[in-house]
C-alpha positions in Angstrom: 0.0 0.0 0.0 1.3 3.4 -1.0 1.0 6.2 1.6 1.6 9.8 0.3 0.9 13.3 1.6 3.3 12.8 4.4 5.6 15.5 5.9 9.2 15.3 7.2 9.4 13.6 10.6 6.8 10.9 10.1 8.1 7.5 11.3 7.4 3.9 10.9 5.9 3.9 14.4 3.5 6.7 13.5 2.2 4.8 10.5 2.1 1.4 12.4 0.1 3.0 15.2 -2.6 4.1 12.8 -2.6 1.4 10.0 -2.3 -1.7 12.3 -6.1 -1.5 12.8 -6.5 -2.9 9.3 -4.4 -6.0 10.0 -1.1 -7.6 10.6 1.7 -5.4 9.1 4.7 -7.2 7.7 6.8 -4.2 6.7 6.7 -0.4 6.6 9.2 1.5 4.5 9.4 5.3 4.9 11.1 7.2 2.1 12.2 10.6 3.5 12.9 13.1 0.8 11.4 16.3 -0.5 8.0 14.7 -0.6 8.0 11.8 2.0 6.0 8.7 1.3 5.8 5.2 2.6 4.9 1.6 1.6 3.1 -0.7 3.9 3.0 -4.5 3.4 0.2 -6.4 5.1 0.2 -10.1 5.8 -3.2 -10.6 4.1 -4.3 -8.8 0.9 -7.8 -8.1 2.2 -6.3 -6.0 5.0 -4.5 -3.9 2.4 -7.9 -3.6 0.6 -9.5 -2.2 3.7 -6.8 0.3 4.4 -7.1 1.7 0.8 -10.9 1.7 0.8 -11.3 3.4 4.2 -11.3 7.2 4.6 -8.4 8.8 6.4 -9.2 12.2 8.0 -6.8 15.1 8.3 -4.6 14.7 11.4 -5.1 10.9 11.8 -1.3 10.5 11.6 1.2 12.8 13.1 3.1 14.8 10.4 0.2 14.4 8.0 -2.1 17.4 8.6 -4.0 17.0 5.4 -4.7 13.3 5.8 -2.7 10.6 4.0 -3.2 9.7 0.4 -3.6 5.9 0.5 -3.5 3.9 -2.8 -2.6 0.5 -4.0 1.2 0.5 -4.7 2.0 0.1 -8.4 5.3 -1.2 -9.7 7.5 1.1 -11.7 7.1 0.6 -15.5 10.6 -0.9 -15.8 10.1 -3.3 -12.9 6.8 -4.5 -14.2 8.1 -5.0 -17.7 11.1 -6.9 -16.5 9.1 -9.2 -14.3 6.7 -10.3 -17.0 9.1 -10.7 -19.9 10.5 -14.2 -20.6 13.9 -14.9 -21.9 12.9 -14.1 -25.5 11.4 -10.7 -24.5 7.8 -11.9 -24.8 5.3 -12.1 -22.1 5.8 -15.3 -20.2 2.6 -15.0 -18.1 4.7 -15.6 -15.0 3.4 -14.9 -11.6 5.9 -14.3 -8.7 4.5 -14.6 -5.2 6.5 -13.6 -2.2 5.9 -13.1 1.5 4.2 -16.4 2.3 6.7 -17.6 4.8 5.0 -19.8 7.3 1.6 -19.4 5.6 -0.6 -22.5 5.8 -2.6 -23.9 2.8 -5.7 -22.6 4.6 -4.4 -19.0 4.8 -3.3 -19.0 1.1 -6.6 -20.5 0.0 -7.4 -21.3 -3.7 -5.1 -18.7 -5.2 
């Protein structure tokens, strides 16, 4: 999940405190720069869906007075192109799944 609209000084702890209500967070990565942003990875995809679909009022996170801009993270064009091209440069229809360490068959379901 992409979190934008942040200001300098926001920390992983600030984001975790607010976004943990949607589910178990695996990772938070804060990119501090001119326009700080963050990525949050949830253990379960439906938790990410809930965090994106919910409303986030101004002031809900410290250092985010306008309220965060929460969207599904999208891969960079180059990364996406590289991950779907086969050895011959054509689409290989490959699907790479990561982050299922310790997940049971029941948790993964019929994916």
